[in-house]
N, C-alpha and C positions, 0 to 999 in steps of 0.2 A: 649785469643780467646774463643768464645762460651758464651752462657748464657746472651748475651747482644746485643742490636740492635742499636749501635751507628753509626756514620758516616763511620767508617772503616768496620763495619759488613755489612752495606748496600752496600758499594762498592764491597765487596767480593761476596755478594749475586748476584749483577748484573753480575759480571764476570762469576760466576759459572752457573747461570741460562742461560746465553748466550751460554756457552760451552755445557751445558746439552741439550739445544734445538738444537744446531748444531749436536749433536750426535744422537738425536731422530727425527730430522726433517723429514727424509724420511718415517719413520714409521707413523708419524702423518699425513703427506701428503696422505698416502695410506688410511687413515680413512675418508678423506674429501668427504662427500656426501651432506652436507647441509650447507648453503642454496643453494649452487651451487657445483656440483661435479667437481671442477676445480683442485683438487689435489695440493693446495698450502698453506693450513692452517699452516702446520709446518714451511714452509719457511717464511711465513708472520710473524708468532710469533717470529721466530728466528731473523729476521731483525729488528723487533720492539724492542726486548730486547737488541739486539746488539747496536742499536742506544742509548738506555738508558745507557748501559754499557760504550759506548764511551764517553757520556756526563759526567759521573761521573769520568772516568779515567782522564779527562782533568783538574780536580780540583787539588789544592795542596794536597800533601800527608796527611797533618794534618787537612784537612777540616772536620768540624763537621756535625752532622745530619742536622742542620739548613741550611747548604749549599748543602749537598749531596742529600737530598730528593727532593728539588725543581729542581735541575739539572737532577735527574733521571726522574721526571715527565715531564719536558719540553723535554728532549731527546726522551722519548717514544712518546710524542705527535707529535713531528716533524718527527719522523721516523716510525710512525705506518703504517702498511701495512695490507690491507684486513679487512674484517668484524671482525674477532677475534682479530687481532692486535690492532684495534681501541678500542675495548671494553677493552682489557687488559691495554691499555694506560690510560683509564679512571679509571680503578681499581687502578693503580699505583698513579694516581693523588689523588685519595681519601685517600690512605695510606699516601701520602706525606702531605696532608692538616692536618691530625691529628697528625702524628708523627714527622713532620718537623718543629714544632714551635720553634722559637729561645728561648733558655734558658730552654726548657723542658727537664726533666731527661729522660734517656733511659726507654722505656716502660716496664711494667710488663705484666703479662698475661691478667689482666683486661683491661688495656689500649690497648694492641694489639688486643684483641677481639672487643673492640669498634671501632678501626680503620678499622678492617676487615669488620665489619658489615656496617659501613658508606661507605666504598669503594665499597662493593657489591651493596648497594642501589644506589650509584652514577652511577655505570656502568649500572644497569638496567634502570634507568631513561634516560640514553643517547640513548637507543634503542627505536625507535618509536613504534614498535609492538613486545614486548618481547615474546619469545617462550620458553616453558619448554623443557628440554632435551638438553639444550645447555650449553655453558660456564657460562651463567647467573645462571642456576640451580646449577651448581657445586660451583660457588662462594657463593650463598645463603646458601647452606648446609654446606660449609666449615666454614662460619662465625657463623653458629648456633651451632657449636660443641665446642666453646671456653668458654661458659658461666661459667662452674664450675672450670676452671683452673685459678690459681692465679700466677703461675710462667710463665715466658716467654717461656721457653722450653716446658712446658706442653701445653700451648695454641697453640704454633706453631705445635707441634706434633698432637694435636687434630684436628687442621684445615686441615693439610695435610691428615690425615686418613679419615676425613669426606669428603674431596674432592674426595678421591679414591672411597669411597662407593657411593657417588653421581654420579661419572663418570660411574660406572658399571650400575647404574639404568637408564642412559640416553637412552640406547638401547630400553627399553620398553616405554619410554616417547614420542618418536618421530617416526612417521611412516617411514620416510626416513631412519632412522638409523636401525629400525627393519627389513625393507626389505633387507638391505644390511648386516645385522649381525655385525654392528660396534657400537662402542661408539662414542660420539661426539668428533671430532678432536680438537676443541677449548678447550673443557674441559680437554682433555688429555694433551694439552700443558700447561694449568694452573696447573695441578697436578705436572708436571715437575718443574714449577717455584716454587711451594710451597715445593716440596721435596728438592729443592736446598736451600731454606730458612731454612728448618729444619736442613739440613747438616751444614750450617754456624752457626746456633744457638747452636746446640748440639755437633758439632765436630764429628758427626757420618755420614760418607760419604758412600752412597750406591755404590756397584760395578757396577750397571747399573740402569737406570731409566726405570721403567716398562711402556710399552705401550700395553694395552690389544689388543690381535690379533683379527682378523676378525673371527666371529663364523658363524654357520649355520643361514641363514636368518630366521626370525620369521614371523608370520602372521601379516599383516597390518590391522589396524582398518578400513582404507579406501584405496581403490586402487588408484594408482597414476593416475592423469588426464593427459594423454599424449597429449591431444588436446590443452592444454594451456601451451605452452612453456614459460619459464621465460624470463625476460628482456635480451637484447643482450649485454649490456655494464655495466661494473663496473666503476664508476666515483669516484675519490678521489681527494681532494685538501685541502690545508691549506687555511684558510680564516681569513684575518684581518677584523674584524667587531665588532661593539658595541654589548654588551651582550643583549641589549633590542631588537635587530633586529633578534635574532636567532629563536624565536618562529614563526615568519612569514616565515622565510626560511624553517623551518621544515615542515610547512604546504604546501609550494610550492613543495618541493621535495617529500613529501609523496604522493602528487597527481600525480607525474611523474613515480614512480616505487616502489620498495620494498627494504628490507634489509637496511633501513635508520638508520644510526648511526651518531650522531653529538656530539663530545666531545670537551672539552676545557673550556675556560673561560678567563676573563680579557682581552678580545679583540683578542685572538688568538684561532682558532677553527680548528679541523680536521673533514672533512665531507666525509662520505662514503655512496653511494647509488647505487643500481642496476636499470638501466633505459633502455628504448629503444631509447630515444632521449638524447644522451650525450650532445649535444649543449645546450639543454634547461636546463639541470642540471647545466652546467657551467654558463649560463646566470642568473640563479637564484642566484648563488653565487655572480655574478657581481652586481646584484640588492641589495644584502645585504652588500657588502663590496668589498675587494680586494682579489680574489682568486689567489693563486700561488702554485707552485709545483703540477701542474695539472697532474693527471695520468688517462688515459682512457684505460681499458682493454676490448678487444672483447671477451666476454664470450662464444659465440657460437663456436669460433675457438677452445676453450679448450674442448668443449663438442662434437667435431667431425664435426662441420659445416665447411663452406668454410674457407680456410686459404690462406695466402699469399704464392706465389711460394717459394719453398724451395731452397734457394741459400746459406745456410750455416751460420755459426757463424762469427761475425765480431765485431770489435771495431772501434768506431769513436772518434777521439780526436780533440779538438779545441786548437789552439795555434796562437800566433802572431809572433813567432820567427822562422826564417828559419832553424836555426840549430836544434832547438827542433822539428820542423816538420820532419826533416830528421831522427831524433832519433825515433820518433813515427812510421814513415813509415818503417824504418829498422826493427822495432819490429813487423811489420805486420798490423799496424793500418791504417785506412783511415783517412786522415787529412783534417780538414776544417780550412783554414787560415783566420785570421781576422786581420784588421789593429790595430796597438798598440793603446790602450785606447778605443777601440770600441768593439761591439759584432757583430758577423756575422748576416746577414739577416736571419730571421726566415725561409723563403722559401728555402734558400740555405742549411741551416742545416737540415731541414726536408727532403729535396731531397736527401742529402748525406746519411742520415740514411736509407731511403727507398731503396736506390740503394745498400746499403752495404750488406744486408742479411736478412734472416727471423728471426734471433735472434741476436740482436745488443746491445752491452754495449756502452754507451756514456760517454766520459770523458770530462767534461766542462773545468776543469783546471783553473777556475777563478770564484770567487763568483758571479760576475754580469752576468756570462754566465749560471749559474745554472737554473734560472727560464726560460730562453729562451730554454735551452735544454729540460726541462720538457714539454714546449709547443710544441716543435718540435717533441718530442717523442710521444706526444698525437696524433699529426697528423698522424705519421707513424703507430700507433697502429690501426687506422681506417681500414687499409688494412689487419689486422690480424697478423701483425708481433709482435714478443715479444721483447719489448724494455725495457731496464733498464738503468736509469741514475745513474752512480756511482758518489757520491757527492765529487768529487775532487775539491779542492779550490786552488790548485797550481799545476804547471807542474810537480814538483818533486813527488807529490802524484799520478799524472797520470802515471808517469814512474814506480812507485812502483806497482800500480795496474796492469799495462800491463806486468810487470815482472812475475806475478803469473797467468796470463791469460792462460787457457788451453781449447782449443776448443773441446777436447774429453770428458770433464766433462759435466754433466747435466748443463743446462743453469743457473738454480737457484744456483747451487753449485759454478759455475764459478763467478757469480755476488757476492755471499757472500765472496768468497776468495778475489776478487778484492776490494770489499768494506772494508774488514778487513785490507788488506795491505795498502790501502790509509789512513784509519783511524789511523793506527799505525805509520804513517810517519809525524813527526813534520816538518813544513816548515818555512824557514827563508829567508831573502833577504837583500841586501844592496840597499839603495837609496841615492841620493844626494839631500839635501834640496834645494829647489828653492827659498824659502823665509823664513823670520823669523816666527816661530810658537811655540806655547806651546804644548809640548808632555807630555805623561805620566811620562817621566823621566826628564823633565826639558825643558828649552828653547833651541831651535835650531836656527841657523843662516844660511843664504845662503852659500852654499858650504860645510856645515857639512855633514858627512857621517852618515846615520841613519841605525842602525841594527834592523830589525823587526823580531819578532817571532810570527808565527800564526796571522800575520796581525797587531800586536801591536808593537810600538816602544819600544825596550828593552834597547838600549844604543845609545849614540851619540859620534862620534869620529871625528878626523881630517883627517885621511888617510884611504885608502881602506884596506890595509893589516892588520893594527892594529885593526881596527874595526871588520874585518872579523874574526881575531883570537879570539877576545872577544866574538863575536857572537857564534862561534863554541864551545868555552868553556862553555858558558851559556847554549846552547842547549844540550850539552853532560853531564851537571851536574846531570841530572836525569837518565843517562845511555844511551846506544845506541850501536848497533853492526855494522851499515853500514851508512857512510856519503856519500851523493851524492853532488858534486859540479858542478854547471853549470855556466860557465863564459859568461858574456855578451860582447857585441861588443865594449863597451867603457872601459873595464877593461884591465890592462896591461897583456901582453901575459904570464908573469911568475906568475900571481896571484895564480892560482891553484897549481903550483909547490911549492910556498912558503907555502901555507896552508897545502899541503900534508906533507911537512917537519915538520910543527908545530904539526900535528896530530900524526905523528910517534914518536915525542919526548914526547908529553903530553898525548896522548891517544893511546898507542901502540897496544892495543887489537882491535881497531876499523878498519874495512875495509873501503877503500875509492874508489869511482868511480868518475872520472872527465870527463866532456863533454864540448864541445864548443857550447853553445846554441845560440849565436849571437843575444840574445835579446837586444833591444835598451834601454828599460826603467830601467833595473836593472843590475848593474855591476856584481852581483853574486846572484845566487839562491842556497839555501842549503836545503837538506833533511836529516833527521836523523831517521833511523828505529831501 
């Protein structure tokens, strides 16, 4: 360990950076005054890096740099939140483009410095109107400190130290920061990310990650113009669009508002902008390609403007199985039922979210419900409610998320805990093949039992119990502490009992929870945490 930035080191960096941002999130949130004082920069950066960490943790343990870097970049792009999170995702993309080449040796100090400089430039070009005194300034100064260093450890240390110096200087570079006596929140988060990288490369782990405290406000070069309030909405979405159409999209969005950042490439983009007309920003995306995972946040509500009536914290879960619906309801969730194989109507889901509370976490529990849930959440946010879609792709992930739900926590902390619990849960299921087909593990015939892990066929069997045992052994080969078994309506009544006996014999240290989900489509659902 240490002194090398290979696939394993990048994986450790992601995990450590996510953990460090989780510990410093509240302190970074408290610094957030620019471009909007909405107090969520630390949370957004944490969620962005957490998405990158989850993406690389899903790779095989022996994955090399050529696999880990692209997964990190894509995970950050898909999970980027807020202005600083989107910029950070572009920085990680730049690092990946230079350091993730197949066959390239682990970088030395010179190559790392080149990658850092390229990534800083890529991040700056993603911002339509770059402002000094922000995460962009910190990135630029960090990359400029590595020129004389030939060793990887020396270059990483120099970059982290340069970032810290640049962070302290941001207070005097931007009036909004000077008036509040704070450093830039996004830059502070970047320093934590670079400190985590330094720890991984040098094996020197800090006792705590320093976040500069608020100081006495300084004089402003120009007084704030209170007569010109900023835009009312933050609009974010992923966009499937050809690269040659992005310039026109940037122009259209730049005319609608400010804080415009567009990152990505190769047909997939993450768009962030502050506007007064959220619908027009979404329509611009539709004109360029296919927007999805749309998020609209009412900024005025966060700045003390009108808000939705306070009706408390709630969770909304979507499911097609009556037994699962009862499980979610028993745990305190509002359930939106859908017919098997379908998605619920958008209006129905949006209405359920609006009626649930003023802070709502949504559990889609099915990949094809995810985009619908984002669109429904966007409608609900128009009223000032705080809505977060936890990206659960299976009911067992929804159950894991709901198990850690705590309405007494801050909403952002609750969402992070639920997201982490869902992401830590591998999901599997049994299906009965309806027709002959070629799968990733061979040819299946009608009546065969298919064992799927995370949506992919992992094994083919002839009977439910035998295939289920093989599926459990496969899912537990990488470890696990809790197995959740959810029996379907077509499964034998003793199936979960047979599997519990198998787990006691083969995996005695694993806890087991069994439920009657009464789902029609899958004889068995499995979750491993």
